[in-house]
ZADREN-966789 format. One record per residue (C-alpha): residue in three letters; x, z, y. Coordinates in steps of 0.5 Angstrom, whole numbers, padded with zeros to 4 digits, always signed. Layout:
ALAXZY
...
! end
This chain:
MET+0000+0000+0000
LYS+0003-0002+0007
PRO+0003+0004+0012
ILE-0001+0004+0018
ASN+0002+0002+0024
ILE-0001+0008+0028
LYS+0002+0006+0035
ALA-0001-0001+0035
MET-0008+0002+0032
MET-0008+0007+0037
ALA-0007+0002+0043
LEU-0012-0003+0040
VAL-0017+0003+0040
GLU-0015+0005+0047
LYS-0015-0002+0050
GLU-0022-0003+0047
PRO-0028-0003+0052
GLY-0032+0003+0052
ASP-0038-0001+0049
GLN-0034-0004+0043
TYR-0034+0002+0039
ILE-0039+0008+0039
PRO-0036+0013+0044
VAL-0036+0019+0038
LEU-0033+0014+0033
LYS-0027+0012+0038
SER-0025+0019+0040
VAL-0025+0021+0032
LEU-0021+0015+0031
ILE-0016+0017+0036
GLN-0016+0024+0033
ILE-0015+0022+0026
LEU-0009+0017+0028
THR-0006+0023+0032
GLU-0007+0027+0026
ILE-0004+0022+0021
LYS+0002+0021+0026
GLN+0003+0029+0026
LEU+0003+0029+0018
ARG+0008+0024+0018
ARG+0013+0027+0023
LYS+0012+0034+0019
ASN+0013+0030+0012
SER+0020+0027+0015
GLN+0022+0034+0017
LEU+0021+0037+0010
GLY+0025+0031+0007
GLU+0031+0032+0011
LYS+0030+0040+0010
ALA+0030+0038+0002
ALA+0036+0034+0003
ARG+0040+0039+0006
TYR+0038+0044+0001
ARG+0040+0039-0004
ARG+0047+0038-0001
GLU+0048+0046+0000
LYS+0046+0047-0007
ASN+0051+0042-0010
ALA+0057+0045-0005
LEU+0055+0052-0008
GLU+0055+0049-0015
ILE+0062+0046-0014
MET+0065+0053-0011
LEU+0062+0057-0017
SER+0065+0052-0022
ALA+0072+0053-0019
VAL+0071+0060-0019
VAL+0069+0060-0026
ILE+0075+0056-0028
ASN+0080+0060-0024
ASP+0077+0067-0027
ASP+0078+0063-0034
VAL+0086+0062-0033
GLU+0087+0069-0031
! end
């Protein structure tokens, strides 16, 4: 499924004359598009956070394995 271009959709809805849409529907469309935009931003931030945690976990596992190997040598 192709993602919706939210900015383009919002611009189309806002540029339409008032009688093109039922006034209630127009405000609901804007609200839905705004919420989708916020959810996409939040999803992106969560993806970045998960990637950072994976990198930190890998670094800690490498450090832990080095400590375990050094303890075995002694």
